[in-house]
MISE-269969 format. One record per residue: residue number from 1; residue in three letters; x, z, y of N, C-alpha, C in turn. Coordinates in nm, 2 decimals. Atoms other than C-alpha are relative to their C-alpha. Last residue first. Layout:
PT  num  residu   neast     nup  nnorth  caeast    caup  canorth   ceast     cup  cnorth
PT  NUM     ALA       X       Z       Y       X       Z        Y       X       Z       Y
...
END
This chain:
PT  num  residu   neast     nup  nnorth  caeast    caup  canorth   ceast     cup  cnorth
PT  103     ASP   -0.14    0.02    0.01   -0.10    1.01    -2.50    0.04   -0.10   -0.11
PT  102     PRO   -0.06   -0.05    0.12   -0.47    0.98    -2.43    0.15   -0.03   -0.01
PT  101     GLU   -0.03    0.10    0.10   -0.56    0.91    -2.07    0.06    0.07   -0.12
PT  100     GLU   -0.12   -0.01    0.08   -0.72    1.16    -1.85    0.01   -0.11   -0.10
PT   99     ASP   -0.12    0.04   -0.07   -0.97    1.07    -1.58    0.13    0.01   -0.08
PT   98     ASP    0.01    0.15   -0.02   -1.28    1.09    -1.79    0.13   -0.06    0.06
PT   97     ASN   -0.03    0.06    0.13   -1.19    1.44    -1.91    0.00   -0.15    0.01
PT   96     SER   -0.15    0.02    0.01   -1.17    1.56    -1.55    0.03   -0.06   -0.13
PT   95     SER   -0.07   -0.11    0.06   -1.55    1.51    -1.51    0.15   -0.03   -0.02
PT   94     SER   -0.05    0.03    0.13   -1.69    1.27    -1.26    0.08    0.12   -0.06
PT   93     GLY    0.11    0.02    0.10   -1.92    1.37    -0.98    0.05   -0.03   -0.14
PT   92     LYS    0.06   -0.12    0.04   -1.64    1.53    -0.77   -0.11   -0.02   -0.11
PT   91     GLY   -0.03   -0.04    0.13   -1.43    1.22    -0.77   -0.07    0.12   -0.05
PT   90     PHE    0.08    0.07    0.10   -1.58    1.06    -0.47    0.01    0.05   -0.14
PT   89     LEU    0.13    0.03   -0.04   -1.46    1.28    -0.19   -0.09   -0.06   -0.10
PT   88     ARG    0.07   -0.12   -0.03   -1.16    1.44    -0.35   -0.15   -0.02    0.04
PT   87     ALA    0.02   -0.07    0.13   -1.05    1.12    -0.52   -0.08    0.14    0.03
PT   86     ALA    0.11    0.07    0.07   -1.10    0.93    -0.19   -0.03    0.08   -0.13
PT   85     LEU    0.12   -0.03   -0.08   -0.87    1.18    -0.01   -0.12   -0.06   -0.07
PT   84     ARG    0.03   -0.14    0.02   -0.61    1.15    -0.28   -0.12    0.04    0.07
PT   83     ILE    0.05   -0.01    0.14   -0.63    0.77    -0.27   -0.03    0.14   -0.03
PT   82     ALA    0.13    0.05    0.00   -0.60    0.77     0.11   -0.06    0.01   -0.14
PT   81     GLY    0.09   -0.09   -0.06   -0.30    1.00     0.09   -0.15   -0.05    0.00
PT   80     SER    0.00   -0.12    0.10   -0.12    0.78    -0.16   -0.10    0.10    0.06
PT   79     ILE    0.09    0.04    0.11   -0.21    0.47     0.06   -0.01    0.12   -0.11
PT   78     ILE    0.13    0.03   -0.04   -0.07    0.63     0.37   -0.10   -0.03   -0.11
PT   77     LEU    0.06   -0.12   -0.03    0.24    0.77     0.21   -0.15   -0.01    0.05
PT   76     PHE    0.01   -0.07    0.13    0.33    0.44     0.05   -0.07    0.14    0.03
PT   75     ASP    0.11    0.06    0.07    0.26    0.26     0.38   -0.03    0.07   -0.13
PT   74     ALA    0.13   -0.04   -0.07    0.48    0.49     0.57   -0.12   -0.05   -0.08
PT   73     ILE    0.02   -0.14    0.03    0.76    0.43     0.32   -0.13    0.06    0.06
PT   72     GLY    0.03   -0.02    0.14    0.72    0.06     0.34   -0.03    0.14   -0.04
PT   71     PHE    0.14    0.05    0.03    0.70    0.05     0.71   -0.04    0.02   -0.14
PT   70     PRO    0.09   -0.10   -0.05    1.02    0.27     0.73   -0.15   -0.04   -0.01
PT   69     MET    0.02   -0.11    0.09    1.18    0.02     0.50   -0.08    0.11    0.05
PT   68     SER    0.10    0.03    0.09    1.13   -0.28     0.73   -0.03    0.12   -0.10
PT   67     TYR    0.13   -0.03   -0.06    1.33   -0.16     1.03   -0.12   -0.04   -0.09
PT   66     THR   -0.01   -0.12   -0.08    1.66   -0.11     0.86   -0.13    0.02    0.07
PT   65     ILE    0.04   -0.12    0.08    1.57   -0.36     0.58    0.00    0.12    0.09
PT   64     THR    0.15   -0.02    0.00    1.59   -0.65     0.82   -0.05    0.12   -0.06
PT   63     PRO    0.06    0.04    0.12    1.97   -0.61     0.87   -0.15    0.03    0.00
PT   62     MET    0.01   -0.11    0.10    2.06   -0.58     1.23   -0.07   -0.05   -0.13
PT   61     HIS   -0.09    0.03    0.11    2.15   -0.90     1.41    0.00    0.11   -0.10
PT   60     THR   -0.14   -0.06   -0.01    1.86   -0.87     1.64    0.08   -0.05   -0.12
PT   59     ASP   -0.09    0.12    0.02    1.53   -1.05     1.72    0.14    0.05    0.02
PT   58     PRO   -0.11    0.01   -0.09    1.29   -0.76     1.67    0.09   -0.12   -0.04
PT   57     TRP   -0.12   -0.04    0.07    0.96   -0.83     1.49    0.13   -0.02    0.09
PT   56     ARG   -0.11    0.09   -0.04    0.65   -0.86     1.71    0.13    0.06   -0.06
PT   55     VAL   -0.13   -0.07   -0.04    0.36   -0.69     1.54    0.11   -0.10    0.03
PT   54     ILE   -0.01   -0.03   -0.15    0.04   -0.90     1.55    0.13    0.06    0.04
PT   53     LEU    0.02    0.12   -0.08    0.04   -1.08     1.21    0.02    0.03    0.15
PT   52     PHE   -0.11    0.10    0.02    0.19   -0.81     1.00   -0.02   -0.12    0.08
PT   51     LEU   -0.13   -0.06   -0.04   -0.02   -0.53     1.15    0.11   -0.11   -0.02
PT   50     PRO   -0.02    0.02   -0.15   -0.34   -0.75     1.14    0.14    0.06    0.04
PT   49     VAL   -0.01    0.14   -0.04   -0.31   -0.77     0.76    0.03   -0.02    0.15
PT   48     ARG   -0.14    0.04   -0.01   -0.24   -0.40     0.70    0.02   -0.14    0.05
PT   47     CYS   -0.04   -0.05   -0.13   -0.60   -0.28     0.76    0.15   -0.04    0.03
PT   46     ALA    0.07    0.08   -0.10   -0.71   -0.50     0.47    0.05    0.04    0.14
PT   45     LEU   -0.07    0.12   -0.01   -0.45   -0.33     0.25   -0.06   -0.09    0.10
PT   44     VAL   -0.13   -0.03   -0.06   -0.60    0.01     0.32    0.08   -0.13    0.02
PT   43     VAL    0.01   -0.03   -0.15   -0.95   -0.12     0.27    0.13    0.03    0.06
PT   42     ALA    0.03    0.12   -0.08   -0.86   -0.29    -0.06   -0.02    0.03    0.15
PT   41     ILE   -0.12    0.08    0.00   -0.68    0.02    -0.20   -0.03   -0.13    0.09
PT   40     THR   -0.09   -0.07   -0.10   -0.98    0.24    -0.11    0.13   -0.09    0.02
PT   39     ALA    0.05    0.02   -0.14   -1.22   -0.01    -0.28    0.09    0.06    0.10
PT   38     TRP   -0.03    0.14   -0.04   -1.00   -0.02    -0.59   -0.05   -0.03    0.14
PT   37     PHE   -0.15    0.01    0.00   -1.01    0.36    -0.63    0.04   -0.14    0.06
PT   36     TRP   -0.05   -0.05   -0.12   -1.38    0.38    -0.53    0.15   -0.01    0.02
PT   35     GLY    0.02    0.10   -0.11   -1.47    0.16    -0.82    0.06    0.04    0.13
PT   34     HIS    0.10   -0.03   -0.10   -1.33    0.41    -1.07    0.00   -0.11    0.11
PT   33     LYS    0.14    0.03    0.05   -1.16    0.29    -1.39   -0.11    0.03    0.10
PT   32     ARG    0.03    0.14   -0.01   -0.82    0.28    -1.22   -0.14   -0.04   -0.04
PT   31     LEU    0.12    0.02   -0.08   -0.80    0.65    -1.16   -0.05   -0.14    0.00
PT   30     LYS    0.11   -0.06    0.08   -0.54    0.71    -1.43   -0.13   -0.01    0.06
PT   29     TRP    0.06    0.10    0.09   -0.32    0.46    -1.25   -0.11    0.06   -0.08
PT   28     GLN    0.14   -0.05    0.01   -0.25    0.71    -0.96   -0.08   -0.09   -0.10
PT   27     LEU    0.00   -0.14    0.01    0.13    0.67    -0.98   -0.14    0.06   -0.01
PT   26     LYS   -0.05   -0.04    0.14    0.10    0.31    -1.06    0.00    0.15   -0.01
PT   25     ILE    0.11    0.03    0.10   -0.12    0.25    -0.75    0.05    0.05   -0.14
PT   24     ALA    0.11   -0.10   -0.02    0.14    0.42    -0.53   -0.11   -0.02   -0.09
PT   23     LEU   -0.05   -0.13    0.05    0.42    0.21    -0.68   -0.11    0.11    0.02
PT   22     ILE    0.00    0.01    0.14    0.22   -0.11    -0.63    0.05    0.13   -0.06
PT   21     VAL    0.14   -0.02    0.04    0.16   -0.01    -0.27   -0.01   -0.01   -0.15
PT   20     MET    0.04   -0.14   -0.01    0.54    0.05    -0.23   -0.15    0.02   -0.03
PT   19     GLY   -0.07   -0.08    0.11    0.62   -0.29    -0.37   -0.04    0.14    0.01
PT   18     LEU    0.08    0.02    0.12    0.35   -0.45    -0.14    0.07    0.07   -0.12
PT   17     VAL    0.13   -0.08   -0.01    0.51   -0.28     0.16   -0.08   -0.03   -0.13
PT   16     ILE   -0.03   -0.14    0.01    0.86   -0.41     0.07   -0.13    0.08   -0.01
PT   15     VAL   -0.04   -0.02    0.13    0.73   -0.77     0.01    0.03    0.15   -0.02
PT   14     VAL    0.12    0.01    0.09    0.54   -0.76     0.33    0.04    0.02   -0.14
PT   13     THR    0.08   -0.12   -0.02    0.85   -0.65     0.52   -0.12    0.01   -0.09
PT   12     PHE   -0.08   -0.10    0.07    1.05   -0.94     0.37   -0.07    0.14    0.01
PT   11     GLY    0.01    0.03    0.14    0.78   -1.18     0.49    0.07    0.10   -0.09
PT   10     PRO    0.12   -0.06    0.04    0.78   -1.02     0.83   -0.03   -0.02   -0.15
PT    9     GLU   -0.01   -0.14   -0.01    1.15   -1.11     0.86   -0.13    0.07   -0.04
PT    8     PRO   -0.03   -0.07    0.13    1.12   -1.46     0.72    0.00    0.15    0.01
PT    7     LYS    0.00   -0.15   -0.03    0.93   -1.59     1.03    0.03    0.07   -0.13
PT    6     GLY   -0.12   -0.03   -0.08    0.98   -1.97     1.05    0.01    0.15    0.04
PT    5     LEU    0.05   -0.02   -0.14    0.63   -2.05     0.92    0.11    0.03    0.10
PT    4     TYR    0.05    0.14   -0.05    0.78   -2.19     0.60   -0.05    0.01    0.14
PT    3     ALA   -0.11    0.08   -0.02    0.97   -1.86     0.56   -0.03   -0.14    0.05
PT    2     PHE   -0.05   -0.03   -0.14    0.65   -1.66     0.61    0.12   -0.08    0.03
PT    1     MET    0.09    0.05   -0.10    0.50   -1.84     0.31    0.05    0.02    0.14
END
C-alpha cells in the first residue's frame, strides 16, 4: 500500500514493527484467552498509526533498515512492557492455573 502511495520506506518499517508485535504476542500467547490482552495490543497498535503517518522519513541513500530496526525493537519492548503491566493490573483476579497451557 505504501509503495502505491510513493512511500516504500514507511511500509518497510510497518512490516518490521508488525513482525516485532507478532513476536511479542507469541511470547505471551498463554494470555490470549483474556480480553485485556487483546485490548492492550489494540491500544498499543492504535497509538502507532499516527507515528507512521506523521513521521517524516529521511531521504538518504542509507539502507532503510538502519533507521527502521530501532523502531521495531522499541515497539517490541513497548508492547511487551504493556502486556506485562496489563497482566499485573488485570491478571490478579485470575488464577495461575488458567494461564498455563498443558504440554
